[in-house]
ZADO-962352 format. One line per 4 residues: their letters; for each residue x, y, z of C-alpha. Coordinates in steps of 0.02 Angstrom, whole numbers. Layout:
REM residues N
A = X Y Z ~ ...
//
This chain:
REM residues 904
MTRT = -1837 1131 -1294 ~ -1736 1263 -1377 ~ -1616 1366 -1287 ~ -1704 1514 -1215
TLRA = -1687 1649 -1085 ~ -1850 1686 -1005 ~ -1849 1849 -906 ~ -1931 1892 -731
AGAL = -2037 2008 -675 ~ -2039 2204 -660 ~ -1991 2196 -488 ~ -1831 2092 -496
LSCL = -1784 2217 -643 ~ -1811 2369 -526 ~ -1696 2264 -403 ~ -1573 2222 -509
AATG = -1568 2434 -558 ~ -1556 2455 -390 ~ -1405 2357 -355 ~ -1319 2390 -484
AHAA = -1305 2213 -578 ~ -1285 2190 -762 ~ -1387 2101 -893 ~ -1481 1938 -843
IGPD = -1385 1787 -837 ~ -1391 1687 -1006 ~ -1355 1509 -1088 ~ -1166 1537 -1094
ACDS = -1166 1571 -902 ~ -1256 1388 -889 ~ -1118 1320 -1007 ~ -966 1401 -933
KTFA = -830 1295 -924 ~ -780 1392 -762 ~ -851 1362 -604 ~ -846 1547 -540
TVLH = -838 1705 -655 ~ -775 1878 -561 ~ -891 1993 -650 ~ -843 2151 -544
PAAA = -667 2130 -470 ~ -642 2209 -297 ~ -554 2384 -280 ~ -473 2309 -125
HYDA = -476 2168 15 ~ -524 2167 197 ~ -544 2049 335 ~ -719 2027 433
RAVW = -667 2109 626 ~ -865 2168 644 ~ -999 2074 686 ~ -1186 2098 617
LDGR = -1300 2052 805 ~ -1473 2094 693 ~ -1513 2170 561 ~ -1472 2351 610
TIQW = -1350 2318 751 ~ -1158 2292 735 ~ -1017 2273 863 ~ -833 2313 813
PGSA = -742 2201 941 ~ -571 2296 989 ~ -604 2454 889 ~ -525 2602 957
PAGS = -658 2733 1026 ~ -607 2884 902 ~ -676 2955 754 ~ -844 2920 687
VKLY = -894 2742 587 ~ -987 2736 458 ~ -1047 2587 345 ~ -1004 2599 161
HAAR = -1090 2516 15 ~ -1054 2478 -159 ~ -1160 2358 -268 ~ -1005 2331 -380
GTIA = -866 2306 -226 ~ -755 2457 -294 ~ -750 2539 -122 ~ -560 2567 -79
APKG = -525 2630 121 ~ -318 2639 128 ~ -275 2700 308 ~ -248 2883 315
EQVT = -337 2923 142 ~ -531 2947 99 ~ -645 2811 40 ~ -656 2787 -148
GADG = -768 2690 -247 ~ -930 2691 -133 ~ -1109 2713 -195 ~ -1154 2796 -1
AIRL = -1138 2788 147 ~ -1222 2762 323 ~ -1186 2848 486 ~ -1182 2726 629
DLFS = -1234 2804 804 ~ -1158 2703 974 ~ -1304 2615 1029 ~ -1317 2575 1214
GPVP = -1476 2456 1210 ~ -1472 2267 1247 ~ -1409 2164 1138 ~ -1445 1998 1050
PGFT = -1401 1840 1142 ~ -1285 1723 1063 ~ -1135 1854 1054 ~ -1047 1848 1208
YLAP = -890 1762 1136 ~ -848 1920 1057 ~ -720 2008 1145 ~ -768 2221 1188
GPVL = -797 2342 1066 ~ -905 2465 1020 ~ -1096 2422 981 ~ -1167 2542 839
RVGD = -1343 2537 757 ~ -1428 2592 594 ~ -1544 2710 626 ~ -1751 2726 575
ADAA = -1707 2812 406 ~ -1577 2690 331 ~ -1647 2519 403 ~ -1747 2491 266
RLPD = -1611 2508 155 ~ -1500 2371 223 ~ -1587 2205 135 ~ -1527 2279 -39
LHRG = -1365 2339 19 ~ -1335 2177 91 ~ -1326 2123 -106 ~ -1180 2213 -137
QLVL = -987 2255 -18 ~ -1010 2326 121 ~ -860 2416 213 ~ -881 2476 403
VRED = -744 2628 409 ~ -691 2719 584 ~ -637 2896 515 ~ -559 3045 586
AAGR = -642 3218 585 ~ -561 3257 412 ~ -621 3112 345 ~ -467 3003 331
VLDA = -489 2823 350 ~ -423 2760 528 ~ -476 2583 499 ~ -593 2467 403
TRVQ = -672 2307 400 ~ -798 2186 338 ~ -943 2141 454 ~ -974 1978 492
VAGA = -1158 1915 407 ~ -1241 1773 479 ~ -1345 1901 626 ~ -1417 2022 512
LDDL = -1463 1884 373 ~ -1558 1778 514 ~ -1653 1928 574 ~ -1696 2020 414
YAAA = -1744 1850 343 ~ -1799 1759 485 ~ -1959 1701 409 ~ -1866 1608 276
ADLP = -1858 1445 434 ~ -2051 1427 383 ~ -1993 1393 198 ~ -2031 1208 156
PLGV = -1878 1121 109 ~ -1782 1201 -24 ~ -1721 1125 -184 ~ -1821 1042 -309
DVGS = -2003 1010 -299 ~ -2108 920 -460 ~ -2288 910 -456 ~ -2461 965 -528
GRTR = -2393 985 -693 ~ -2250 1104 -647 ~ -2056 1088 -567 ~ -2029 1235 -453
FTVW = -1846 1287 -405 ~ -1806 1367 -229 ~ -1626 1407 -173 ~ -1600 1522 -17
APTA = -1478 1656 -78 ~ -1552 1844 12 ~ -1363 1907 -23 ~ -1385 1861 -232
QQAA = -1402 2013 -341 ~ -1495 1887 -465 ~ -1506 1705 -502 ~ -1555 1589 -634
VCVY = -1584 1410 -656 ~ -1483 1311 -795 ~ -1586 1147 -844 ~ -1476 1029 -948
GGGT = -1555 878 -1038 ~ -1423 739 -952 ~ -1260 741 -851 ~ -1169 803 -998
GGVR = -1207 939 -1152 ~ -1263 1082 -1142 ~ -1390 1172 -1083 ~ -1578 1173 -1157
AVYQ = -1652 1325 -1048 ~ -1603 1453 -922 ~ -1732 1541 -822 ~ -1733 1683 -713
MDFD = -1812 1678 -543 ~ -1897 1793 -435 ~ -1836 1850 -281 ~ -1954 1825 -105
RRTG = -1887 2002 -5 ~ -1989 1919 136 ~ -1878 1751 145 ~ -1726 1782 49
AWHA = -1767 1645 -80 ~ -1766 1640 -263 ~ -1890 1532 -345 ~ -1946 1471 -525
ALPG = -2099 1383 -571 ~ -2093 1301 -720 ~ -2235 1235 -838 ~ -2197 1035 -859
DLTG = -2125 880 -772 ~ -1943 917 -791 ~ -1908 734 -698 ~ -1749 648 -776
KYYK = -1655 831 -817 ~ -1524 906 -734 ~ -1503 1095 -652 ~ -1385 1210 -580
YAVD = -1398 1394 -519 ~ -1315 1551 -571 ~ -1293 1687 -443 ~ -1215 1830 -418
VPVD = -1161 1854 -240 ~ -1036 1989 -159 ~ -874 1900 -114 ~ -720 1978 -40
AGIV = -649 1970 -212 ~ -784 2063 -275 ~ -939 2010 -384 ~ -941 1830 -441
RNLV = -1063 1742 -542 ~ -1058 1569 -460 ~ -1115 1427 -564 ~ -1165 1302 -443
TDPY = -1267 1148 -394 ~ -1409 1142 -265 ~ -1358 1140 -74 ~ -1524 1037 -78
SIGL = -1493 925 -221 ~ -1576 736 -201 ~ -1469 679 -325 ~ -1328 700 -449
TTDS = -1227 638 -606 ~ -1056 592 -606 ~ -939 691 -453 ~ -1090 802 -410
KRSY = -1056 898 -569 ~ -1265 937 -597 ~ -1398 916 -470 ~ -1551 794 -521
IARL = -1729 837 -544 ~ -1858 706 -476 ~ -1979 673 -331 ~ -1933 550 -216
DAPR = -2096 478 -201 ~ -2101 430 -367 ~ -2145 240 -435 ~ -1992 225 -562
LKPA = -1881 281 -391 ~ -1926 126 -272 ~ -1879 -56 -294 ~ -2021 -171 -304
GWDT = -2123 -179 -113 ~ -2018 -29 -67 ~ -2203 46 26 ~ -2225 -105 107
TPAP = -2054 -176 169 ~ -2063 -136 362 ~ -1921 -95 474 ~ -1891 -229 603
QTVK = -1975 -184 778 ~ -1835 -220 889 ~ -1811 -44 963 ~ -1945 -1 1095
HQTD = -1828 108 1210 ~ -1648 183 1142 ~ -1571 73 1259 ~ -1632 -89 1139
MVVY = -1512 -7 1018 ~ -1333 -137 965 ~ -1269 -63 833 ~ -1136 -133 720
ELHV = -1041 7 655 ~ -1009 -18 451 ~ -904 70 287 ~ -1008 22 129
RDFS = -855 -11 38 ~ -760 -132 174 ~ -916 -211 189 ~ -894 -316 8
RDDA = -733 -230 -76 ~ -637 -406 -67 ~ -815 -523 -37 ~ -767 -649 -171
SVPA = -947 -702 -161 ~ -1010 -542 -221 ~ -1038 -520 -415 ~ -892 -415 -456
AQRG = -999 -258 -509 ~ -1065 -252 -358 ~ -927 -276 -229 ~ -923 -100 -133
KYLA = -1085 -42 -188 ~ -1265 -11 -123 ~ -1316 -179 -195 ~ -1194 -283 -110
FTDT = -1311 -277 32 ~ -1451 -360 -77 ~ -1358 -523 -119 ~ -1444 -601 34
GSDG = -1312 -765 -4 ~ -1137 -667 20 ~ -1043 -713 149 ~ -1053 -547 201
MKHL = -1239 -531 198 ~ -1248 -700 289 ~ -1115 -643 428 ~ -1244 -510 451
AALA = -1394 -611 465 ~ -1308 -715 602 ~ -1278 -565 688 ~ -1457 -507 686
RSGL = -1535 -688 725 ~ -1427 -648 879 ~ -1485 -479 928 ~ -1393 -348 829
TDIH = -1540 -220 795 ~ -1441 -85 697 ~ -1318 -64 549 ~ -1228 109 550
LLPV = -1165 150 395 ~ -1018 280 384 ~ -1068 428 263 ~ -1173 369 121
YDIG = -1227 542 77 ~ -1120 626 -72 ~ -945 658 -17 ~ -822 764 -103
SVPE = -668 659 -69 ~ -659 500 -188 ~ -685 517 -391 ~ -845 405 -432
TACA = -776 343 -594 ~ -588 283 -634 ~ -548 294 -449 ~ -375 205 -425
VPQP = -362 39 -351 ~ -171 -4 -290 ~ -125 -170 -257 ~ -5 -177 -134
TGTP = 123 -300 -79 ~ 277 -327 54 ~ 326 -399 224 ~ 234 -377 374
DGDT = 319 -259 454 ~ 378 -155 277 ~ 350 13 198 ~ 297 -38 38
QQAL = 138 -59 69 ~ 88 128 136 ~ 190 192 2 ~ 91 122 -126
VRRT = -79 179 -30 ~ -4 352 2 ~ 39 384 -190 ~ -157 369 -241
AETD = -229 424 -61 ~ -330 577 -159 ~ -387 463 -311 ~ -435 300 -254
CFNW = -600 209 -219 ~ -578 232 -16 ~ -616 376 92 ~ -720 358 268
GYDP = -836 494 219 ~ -820 631 322 ~ -802 756 171 ~ -986 811 154
FHYN = -1021 901 -25 ~ -1221 875 -17 ~ -1307 817 118 ~ -1472 775 46
APEG = -1388 653 -80 ~ -1329 472 -77 ~ -1160 469 -117 ~ -1128 412 -334
SYAT = -969 292 -299 ~ -1065 163 -211 ~ -1197 169 -368 ~ -1169 61 -505
DPAD = -1186 192 -618 ~ -1143 372 -538 ~ -1193 454 -700 ~ -1382 406 -687
GARR = -1438 516 -549 ~ -1590 398 -528 ~ -1483 230 -490 ~ -1407 293 -330
IVEF = -1574 350 -264 ~ -1663 167 -312 ~ -1485 70 -251 ~ -1484 151 -108
RQMV = -1653 106 -45 ~ -1644 -76 -113 ~ -1481 -83 27 ~ -1596 -28 161
QSLH = -1741 -141 89 ~ -1625 -293 119 ~ -1566 -232 274 ~ -1734 -215 347
RTGL = -1793 -392 268 ~ -1651 -463 353 ~ -1722 -390 515 ~ -1586 -241 540
RVGM = -1634 -69 556 ~ -1533 65 459 ~ -1441 207 541 ~ -1324 343 469
DVVY = -1158 441 519 ~ -1194 613 471 ~ -1081 758 479 ~ -1166 935 481
NHTF = -1016 1001 590 ~ -914 1043 430 ~ -923 1028 243 ~ -786 962 142
IAGQ = -711 1134 91 ~ -770 1314 85 ~ -749 1477 -6 ~ -730 1499 -201
NEKS = -697 1316 -195 ~ -786 1218 -347 ~ -818 1093 -228 ~ -897 1230 -102
VLDR = -1086 1230 -125 ~ -1161 1326 32 ~ -1020 1460 39 ~ -1036 1497 -149
VVPG = -1225 1536 -123 ~ -1227 1634 17 ~ -1071 1671 45 ~ -1000 1704 245
YYHR = -1186 1642 313 ~ -1136 1453 344 ~ -992 1437 426 ~ -909 1476 591
LDAS = -803 1608 581 ~ -664 1679 707 ~ -627 1862 755 ~ -558 1906 579
GAIE = -680 1827 478 ~ -597 1663 437 ~ -679 1518 448 ~ -644 1403 607
RSTC = -560 1238 556 ~ -560 1160 745 ~ -662 992 677 ~ -510 971 554
CDNT = -609 1051 413 ~ -708 1204 394 ~ -840 1218 516 ~ -1011 1236 484
ATEH = -1115 1363 627 ~ -1284 1247 634 ~ -1332 1406 756 ~ -1374 1515 613
RMMG = -1540 1485 586 ~ -1533 1435 393 ~ -1387 1310 419 ~ -1507 1237 575
KLMI = -1637 1216 430 ~ -1533 1126 333 ~ -1480 1002 458 ~ -1660 966 496
DSVA = -1732 954 351 ~ -1587 835 297 ~ -1621 711 431 ~ -1802 739 407
LWAK = -1762 690 227 ~ -1676 550 261 ~ -1786 477 389 ~ -1934 489 280
EYKI = -1888 445 109 ~ -1755 306 135 ~ -1844 250 301 ~ -1696 265 396
DSFR = -1727 225 594 ~ -1580 304 671 ~ -1429 429 672 ~ -1245 465 722
FDLM = -1192 636 732 ~ -1014 671 703 ~ -949 789 837 ~ -1120 829 903
GHQP = -1041 937 1022 ~ -1001 1100 891 ~ -1211 1105 875 ~ -1324 1168 976
RAVM = -1432 1065 1114 ~ -1578 1170 1071 ~ -1555 1149 869 ~ -1535 947 937
EDLQ = -1686 972 1029 ~ -1785 1042 875 ~ -1716 906 770 ~ -1764 777 869
RKVN = -1979 850 886 ~ -1978 884 698 ~ -1891 733 636 ~ -2011 615 721
AVAG = -2161 719 684 ~ -2097 702 496 ~ -2048 491 509 ~ -2212 478 608
RNVQ = -2102 362 729 ~ -1970 390 856 ~ -1789 425 776 ~ -1642 362 881
LIGE = -1509 494 877 ~ -1340 482 954 ~ -1156 548 927 ~ -985 624 967
GWNF = -1013 754 1132 ~ -839 806 1137 ~ -821 964 1205 ~ -658 1076 1115
GEVA = -654 1208 982 ~ -704 1384 987 ~ -885 1298 1052 ~ -793 1237 1206
DGAR = -897 1246 1378 ~ -1039 1339 1303 ~ -925 1472 1227 ~ -1048 1532 1090
FVQA = -1228 1421 1140 ~ -1273 1272 1247 ~ -1191 1124 1156 ~ -1249 957 1118
SQLS = -1092 887 1216 ~ -1110 766 1344 ~ -1129 861 1504 ~ -1241 994 1402
LNGS = -1369 859 1351 ~ -1376 777 1509 ~ -1574 749 1514 ~ -1610 777 1314
GIGT = -1642 608 1284 ~ -1486 616 1137 ~ -1348 478 1174 ~ -1161 529 1181
FNDR = -999 403 1155 ~ -935 349 1325 ~ -770 396 1343 ~ -743 343 1533
LRDA = -795 159 1497 ~ -692 172 1328 ~ -523 211 1424 ~ -554 107 1576
VRGG = -575 -54 1460 ~ -430 -23 1348 ~ -329 97 1452 ~ -244 276 1399
SAGD = -315 382 1285 ~ -390 411 1114 ~ -209 525 1077 ~ -92 425 1137
SGEA = 72 396 1066 ~ 258 317 1092 ~ 289 247 1219 ~ 107 302 1321
MFSR = 18 168 1198 ~ 103 33 1276 ~ 117 85 1462 ~ -39 129 1470
QGWI = -133 -30 1514 ~ -314 -48 1524 ~ -428 -161 1640 ~ -437 -304 1507
NGLV = -249 -292 1464 ~ -146 -302 1608 ~ -159 -163 1710 ~ -59 -185 1867
YDPN = -89 -382 1862 ~ 11 -427 1703 ~ 120 -271 1646 ~ 219 -261 1488
AHAG = 372 -202 1481 ~ 345 -23 1465 ~ 227 -11 1613 ~ 334 -1 1757
ARPA = 279 -15 1937 ~ 103 41 1941 ~ 12 59 2109 ~ -133 -72 2153
ADLL = -252 95 2182 ~ -238 126 1978 ~ -330 -61 1945 ~ -458 -28 2089
KAAD = -482 135 2014 ~ -501 68 1836 ~ -623 -79 1904 ~ -733 67 1958
LVRA = -734 161 1800 ~ -807 -2 1725 ~ -943 -39 1862 ~ -995 143 1818
GLAG = -999 126 1640 ~ -1094 -48 1687 ~ -1205 48 1772 ~ -1253 182 1605
SIRS = -1148 310 1679 ~ -1288 366 1786 ~ -1263 526 1872 ~ -1369 493 2026
YRLH = -1313 286 2044 ~ -1236 262 2203 ~ -1078 142 2201 ~ -984 77 2317
TSDD = -798 113 2275 ~ -623 59 2293 ~ -596 174 2456 ~ -758 108 2545
KTVP = -878 266 2510 ~ -1036 231 2424 ~ -1048 392 2319 ~ -1158 449 2165
LESI = -1076 416 2000 ~ -1049 597 1966 ~ -951 621 2120 ~ -812 498 2047
DYNG = -674 577 1946 ~ -623 540 1781 ~ -505 664 1726 ~ -589 811 1799
QPAG = -750 777 1739 ~ -898 660 1813 ~ -886 482 1787 ~ -1081 478 1792
YASE = -1139 602 1656 ~ -1304 570 1590 ~ -1484 575 1670 ~ -1536 412 1586
PGEV = -1459 274 1501 ~ -1544 324 1330 ~ -1395 464 1333 ~ -1252 350 1347
VNYV = -1169 257 1196 ~ -1053 103 1271 ~ -897 62 1174 ~ -735 3 1162
ENHD = -690 24 972 ~ -759 118 825 ~ -691 183 649 ~ -585 326 749
NQTL = -408 259 810 ~ -365 95 827 ~ -442 -66 831 ~ -462 -142 987
FDID = -376 -291 942 ~ -234 -177 865 ~ -256 -68 1058 ~ -207 -264 1124
VFKL = -53 -273 1034 ~ 16 -120 1132 ~ -45 -156 1276 ~ -35 -350 1320
PPST = 134 -433 1364 ~ 223 -503 1203 ~ 213 -683 1275 ~ 15 -667 1281
TAQD = -50 -811 1132 ~ -162 -791 1001 ~ -308 -890 1111 ~ -279 -759 1235
RARV = -287 -613 1126 ~ -441 -687 1054 ~ -522 -704 1236 ~ -468 -538 1285
QVLG = -559 -468 1133 ~ -697 -541 1190 ~ -688 -464 1347 ~ -688 -319 1300
MAVD = -856 -350 1203 ~ -955 -424 1345 ~ -917 -243 1441 ~ -1034 -163 1303
AFAQ = -1140 -304 1295 ~ -1199 -301 1485 ~ -1187 -110 1511 ~ -1346 -10 1538
GVAY = -1376 103 1387 ~ -1346 81 1191 ~ -1217 -57 1149 ~ -1098 11 998
YHAG = -981 -116 906 ~ -844 -66 773 ~ -886 -187 603 ~ -765 -321 627
IDVL = -730 -322 824 ~ -794 -506 801 ~ -677 -564 685 ~ -525 -494 777
RSKS = -506 -341 640 ~ -335 -266 629 ~ -293 -110 515 ~ -103 -172 548
LDRN = -90 -50 697 ~ -161 104 609 ~ -216 243 729 ~ -305 356 585
SFNS = -366 252 417 ~ -484 373 367 ~ -379 401 206 ~ -270 238 205
GDWF = -381 146 67 ~ -432 -25 47 ~ -285 -102 84 ~ -293 -50 284
NRID = -474 -57 300 ~ -515 -241 233 ~ -630 -360 330 ~ -620 -545 285
WTYR = -792 -625 275 ~ -732 -800 272 ~ -636 -785 420 ~ -462 -830 380
DNHF = -364 -673 407 ~ -388 -539 536 ~ -253 -425 426 ~ -154 -398 562
GTGL = 37 -383 502 ~ 15 -347 340 ~ 137 -180 321 ~ 166 -25 428
PPAD = 40 106 428 ~ 28 247 326 ~ 186 373 380 ~ 63 512 399
DNGR = -4 477 573 ~ 87 334 626 ~ 278 367 560 ~ 348 432 725
DWPL = 296 276 791 ~ 368 164 658 ~ 505 89 784 ~ 408 37 902
LQPL = 263 -49 781 ~ 407 -137 666 ~ 441 -283 800 ~ 249 -304 834
LADA = 200 -317 655 ~ 365 -436 614 ~ 299 -552 764 ~ 195 -711 679
AIKP = 145 -770 851 ~ 35 -629 873 ~ -76 -656 706 ~ -221 -754 746
APAD = -271 -921 674 ~ -425 -957 596 ~ -486 -1050 742 ~ -455 -900 851
IAFA = -557 -792 735 ~ -693 -914 745 ~ -683 -913 925 ~ -712 -735 946
RDAF = -853 -724 822 ~ -944 -855 891 ~ -913 -775 1086 ~ -990 -624 999
RDLL = -1141 -706 946 ~ -1170 -783 1108 ~ -1143 -623 1194 ~ -1270 -524 1101
AIRA = -1406 -681 1121 ~ -1378 -639 1299 ~ -1423 -460 1298 ~ -1571 -495 1193
SSTL = -1617 -639 1303 ~ -1670 -502 1443 ~ -1737 -326 1457 ~ -1632 -324 1625
FRLP = -1464 -286 1526 ~ -1543 -141 1426 ~ -1648 -34 1552 ~ -1766 112 1493
TAAA = -1731 230 1656 ~ -1610 265 1777 ~ -1742 250 1908 ~ -1771 49 1841
IRQR = -1566 39 1858 ~ -1556 105 2032 ~ -1692 -21 2096 ~ -1631 -172 1990
LRFF = -1437 -168 1971 ~ -1306 -197 2104 ~ -1131 -242 2120 ~ -1031 -359 2228
NTGS = -860 -383 2269 ~ -824 -199 2277 ~ -724 -87 2409 ~ -550 -94 2473
SQVP = -559 -298 2490 ~ -633 -336 2294 ~ -528 -454 2173 ~ -511 -308 2050
TVVA = -511 -399 1905 ~ -673 -480 1935 ~ -838 -346 1904 ~ -983 -448 1963
AHLD = -1169 -382 1967 ~ -1336 -436 1995 ~ -1486 -380 1919 ~ -1677 -416 2000
GRGL = -1792 -464 1868 ~ -1954 -488 1967 ~ -2097 -402 1912 ~ -2007 -332 1767
AGAG = -2093 -368 1577 ~ -1955 -467 1485 ~ -1834 -490 1599 ~ -1848 -668 1574
FAGI = -1800 -706 1737 ~ -1805 -686 1927 ~ -1616 -619 1927 ~ -1480 -632 1837
AYFI = -1278 -628 1913 ~ -1162 -582 1771 ~ -954 -591 1788 ~ -807 -519 1693
NVDK = -639 -589 1757 ~ -495 -527 1647 ~ -352 -609 1751 ~ -255 -738 1707
VGHT = -313 -846 1840 ~ -483 -898 1901 ~ -542 -821 2074 ~ -688 -839 2183
VTDA = -810 -703 2238 ~ -948 -721 2347 ~ -1135 -639 2349 ~ -1192 -652 2528
EAAG = -1379 -632 2452 ~ -1387 -763 2327 ~ -1340 -870 2472 ~ -1484 -997 2486
KRLH = -1540 -971 2280 ~ -1532 -1071 2133 ~ -1435 -1015 2002 ~ -1371 -1095 1841
LHPV = -1263 -1041 1694 ~ -1370 -952 1574 ~ -1450 -1039 1435 ~ -1336 -1006 1296
FLSE = -1191 -1077 1393 ~ -1292 -1244 1417 ~ -1294 -1242 1225 ~ -1192 -1385 1165
HVAD = -1138 -1239 1028 ~ -1068 -1123 1154 ~ -919 -1038 1083 ~ -842 -1011 1255
KRAT = -815 -1204 1324 ~ -704 -1110 1474 ~ -857 -1023 1547 ~ -955 -1194 1553
QATF = -825 -1221 1683 ~ -885 -1094 1805 ~ -972 -1163 1957 ~ -1099 -1070 2096
DGAT = -1110 -1142 2271 ~ -1292 -1108 2343 ~ -1228 -1121 2499 ~ -1122 -980 2521
GAFS = -1145 -872 2381 ~ -992 -906 2310 ~ -965 -906 2113 ~ -806 -973 2041
IPPR = -745 -887 1874 ~ -613 -958 1776 ~ -475 -871 1701 ~ -520 -725 1567
TAVV = -719 -779 1558 ~ -863 -676 1549 ~ -1016 -797 1593 ~ -1190 -769 1659
FVED = -1272 -866 1795 ~ -1480 -841 1817 ~ -1614 -869 1925 ~ -1772 -941 1843
//
């Protein structure tokens, strides 16, 4: 095809004339060496302190009442409004009147200020005016400027283009002898699609796009099947800098070339993009209820990067999961046989933080407590091959650094599917960690996609119009109609086209509950099955406590069926909280690592009540943190879990167990092994450290709700005490599937997040007695598999409703006379499908000594060790020494042991 320009219809040309735009976009724009070109620089720059509430109404928080207010407009960004002078450079102005009628919901977070409304005569002009510069100006009687500001645009666009919500998923669509492109850009003055023959090289053709005034979307329907070609959009949009032509990839890209420079044209249902057997390979049917989920959280690169049994070209790649004979895949297969249901992959959509070719691979060396390793890692942190991936670039396309050829837009699609297919065949469902709460970057940056297509719309803004960054990065606003739609369309795509079984939402509390519930309904309908949703329900930032909407947070999701991570159980088990530093990391011991009963040198004298309270919180977690479950507490009261305090919040926060995700370790913060390095007394043997690790894993295995584990927890994974390894390179994120090394004592962790604690960390890292031997790693590995098998053996460990938990779960050894280092519970299996046993009694003794506890209701019954403990291959031989006296109902539990008895 020769390079050509196809002009759009006369309606578009008329619109361009109305906005004062220049000539149609030509091939030179598509081949530009710059990603943005200022066509008309702004005469002045303004913050955005006013907010569109809907298509006609503006609120100006903090504005003084004096003077009159006008909305000035200019197609080329030429407005100048200096204080004390008159406005110049405007094409015209609309006078606004004070409005006293009802205002739309969702803006109660705004500070007080006048509400202004565009009159009926001017309302029809507003859609076109949004495609140029708009400045709100308060003037005195002589027309002199008292104040001027831009207006935050999302409320207007959501109202004016409400029909856009019903658009099919945007992006490229190939079929019926044509290729169709759709991009939502309601403020663009013009748009074109640039089509390229490959990932590099000049443009083949540029096509002007047609604007749909009803939806705000631009379309181009081109003859022929352009599969295998690449494209970008050129859009002329108003930004604070003026009118800018942005050359940008598609926000709905399904594939990309190297480093996401161009979007890829394809249809995901094309046979060439499906591995053999893709359509007929089913997902494992292991999860009937959300509480059946047992999750292993895994990073694609971590999984195989150091696995010598994987072909070198596939290490760190999607294809490593297809080599079923590798050490890593044999490990996952063993977990699946034991009862693991889901692999949850840290972000695998396209990310902005890792070079997809020629990334650095540093080779650190140094002493166990040295700083040379981290120094090398830090030098290459922005150019190496590793990042957790919480840096969304394109939400709907697989990440290219995990593909064997990132330059080939098809390769990452096929290889991603091969990974999913192999895991499914191994007996494991596949989940994705998704990050819709922020983007990698915003504004007029090259790797900003959303904000360069519809400036100022997709992100949540503060009172002056700057992007909120409470999540770490540029916060998106899923309460805005089209950002919510993007999230829903994206999850639906992954569920349908890649057979993703479940999703874990990063910082889900920054999203509206209503949008998440809408997502659940629509994704289930598209996928034709129930897709499990879990996420971080933390309540913080500009949306905290429902400031802008009802959040998808722990307390606000109660009753939704969507799961959130259980910090109550985590903190009680581990001790302290996720943000501890300095001596608090040592002194704030937890239930499994010595609180009161085995104090370390930093702990001081802690009252016995602290241990009793921790034991009660552990029981609350084991009961699924159900609000209505009644527990006999250490002060001899029987109260619902919602009445038990956890740092000013209810310990019981969920309506149903599927709304709770129990965990003691995930990618965030230190690993459990490393936490216990801080909290256990230094004299604790390596063997006992492994036993303590197993106790933590046992809490999750026995708890009602979703069981969630971080990859490597079962092999005593250490990050050499790193508290935040998101950008700590391969070195601090290693996993050894040969079970010889847990990587403790491989250098001081990076100074950025850990440097202030180095004096406390150095003596620990230098202590060779802490590092486990291969036998300790093997013990923890095999004990974990036994725990999985026990959970899988009975539906009693994964009851689907709060009513069933209230009916069937009973704790004993409670109240003020309890042995607080022993949790003891009975599960009634009578009449329950899949229970496997008439009853189950489970115990976790965290103490260094054995204890005997009695259950009066067990007297006269015949209980024996769970079949897992009767196997000659059982990992924990000490557990087989546990005994039950049927005459008295007394159970004797060895030290640092988790054990289960059953009644046939």
